C-alpha positions, 0 to 999 in steps of 0.5 A, spaced: 916 665 024 909 663 024 904 668 022 898 670 026 891 667 024 887 672 020 880 672 021 875 670 027 878 664 031 872 659 033 872 654 039 869 648 039 864 648 045 861 641 043 864 637 049 863 643 054 855 643 056 852 650 057 850 652 063 843 656 064 840 658 070 835 652 070 841 647 070 845 651 074 846 647 081 843 650 087 846 655 092 847 652 098 844 655 104 850 656 108 848 658 116 853 662 118 853 664 126 848 669 127 850 676 130 844 676 135 848 674 141 854 677 139 850 684 138 846 683 145 853 681 148 856 687 145 850 692 147 850 690 154 858 689 155 860 696 152 862 701 157 860 708 155 866 713 154 867 718 160 864 724 156 857 720 155 857 718 162 858 725 164 852 728 159 847 723 162 849 724 169 848 731 168 842 731 164 838 726 169 841 731 175 838 737 172 831 734 170 831 731 177 833 738 180 828 742 176 822 737 177 823 737 185 823 745 185 817 745 180 813 740 185 815 744 191 813 750 188 806 747 186 805 744 193 807 750 197 802 754 192 797 749 193 797 749 200 796 757 200 790 757 196 787 750 198 790 747 204 786 741 204 788 740 197 795 742 198 795 737 204 793 731 200 799 733 194 804 734 200 802 727 203 802 724 196 809 727 194 812 724 201 809 717 200 813 718 193 819 720 196 819 714 201 818 709 196 824 712 192 828 711 198 826 704 200 828 703 192 834 706 193 836 702 200 834 695 196 839 697 191 844 698 196 843 692 199 843 688 193 850 691 191 852 689 198 850 682 197 854 682 190 860 684 194 859 679 199 859 673 194 865 676 191 869 676 198 867 669 199 869 667 192 876 671 193 877 668 200 875 661 197 880 662 191 886 664 196 884 658 201 885 653 196 891 656 193 895 657 200 892 650 202 890 654 209 885 650 213 883 656 217 881 660 212 877 655 208 873 654 215 872 661 215 870 661 208 865 655 209 862 659 215 861 665 210 857 660 205 853 657 211 851 664 213 849 666 206 844 661 206 841 662 213 834 661 213 833 658 206 829 652 206 832 649 200 839 649 203 837 646 210 838 639 208 845 641 205 847 645 211 845 640 216 849 635 212 855 639 212 855 641 219 855 634 221 861 632 217 865 638 217 869 637 223 872 630 220 875 634 214 882 636 216 884 639 209 882 646 206 881 642 199 876 637 202 872 642 206 871 646 201 869 640 196 864 638 202 861 645 202 860 645 195 857 638 194 852 638 200 850 646 200 851 648 192 849 642 188 842 643 189 842 650 187 846 648 181 841 643 179 836 649 179 841 654 175 841 649 170 834 649 169 834 656 168 839 656 163 835 651 159 829 655 159 833 661 157 836 657 151 829 654 149 826 661 149 831 664 145 832 659 140 824 658 139 823 666 138 829 666 133 826 660 129 819 662 128 819 670 129 821 673 122 821 680 125 828 684 124 832 685 131 827 681 134 832 675 136 837 681 138 831 684 143 829 677 145 837 674 146 838 681 151 832 680 155 832 673 156 839 673 158 838 679 163 833 675 166 836 668 166 842 672 170 838 675 175 835 669 176 841 665 177 844 670 182 837 669 186 838 662 186 845 663 189 843 668 194 846 674 191 839 678 189 841 683 185 836 688 184 835 692 178 841 696 177 845 690 180 842 686 175 845 690 169 851 691 173 852 683 173 849 682 166 855 687 164 860 683 168 858 676 165 858 679 158 864 683 158 868 676 161 865 673 155 867 678 150 874 679 152 875 671 152 872 670 145 867 665 148 861 668 145 863 665 138 860 659 136 865 653 134 864 648 129 865 642 135 859 645 139 854 646 133 856 638 130 855 636 137 848 639 138 845 639 131 848 633 128 853 633 122 848 635 116 842 637 120 843 645 119 843 643 111 836 640 112 833 645 115 831 653 114 836 658 116 832 661 121 832 654 125 840 654 124 840 661 127 835 658 133 840 653 135 846 657 135 843 663 139 841 657 144 848 655 144 850 662 145 845 663 151 847 657 154 854 659 154 852 666 158 848 661 163 854 657 164 858 664 165 853 667 170 853 660 174 861 661 175 860 669 176 854 668 181 856 661 185 860 663 192 865 657 190 868 655 184 867 649 180 872 644 183 869 638 186 862 639 182 863 638 175 862 645 171 855 644 166 857 642 159 854 647 154 853 641 149 849 637 154 845 644 156 843 645 149 841 638 147 836 638 153 833 645 152 832 644 145 830 637 145 823 636 141 824 643 138 829 641 132 830 635 128 835 630 130 840 626 125 837 619 124 
């Protein structure tokens, strides 16, 4: 049985170099997927609970009720004291009520247009599933009626009218409507997506303010979705735009499409470019890619017909076109 060594134990460190802060390897600047677009999507897609909706609904109703009573009392008392001033106040209040009524009617019309597009989408999907030529003809009639009076679809509607009688199957008829009527609108929608992705990426890269990227991502995406809806004939209004934005982002959050994969980053920015630029520029590229994904989802939601004959826009190609010249490319 051996005895334990007595006294201190010495270790030879001659072959083991001592690492100091000045000789330690640099910490790699790892660019992680930023939370700006995820936060914006969760913020817009989140649905408040029932109690919160009741709270805000009752609060707004109470405020409007008491404001109306106060305005009524003010106008009636002013009429009793000074008829001329009271008449002016009553006229202004009446004009304000007329404007509010016009806004309400416009919002109702916007919701009606969105429901109209939803009905066309549902009918087209059912006609494709059943291979029903009669239903497909009804759907294409609704599509041409949706774009009636729009000069940017005149050529497509005329080309469709000249050739629709030669098509004897539902798939071919819907494909003809898609290629003749919707193809020019798809090109305009792609330009809107590229512009929004460019804006979000630029602001994220050059503006160092906290939450500036989240605010820019949210506002740019809402504006992009509204313009895409206008292009496809579903002008949504203010409340309709918010509802449409929540519908698009809810779909992205539910399907997990709001996350960025390595394949997308490598195809957009190149194999090692993110390690050569700053973290903010890397976040700009990723936020631009996520905005492009939101744009593609908005096109699918707002388009009267699903992408069948026409190829759905690629997120990678949209980001590459929108960010050309903003960020460095791999040589």
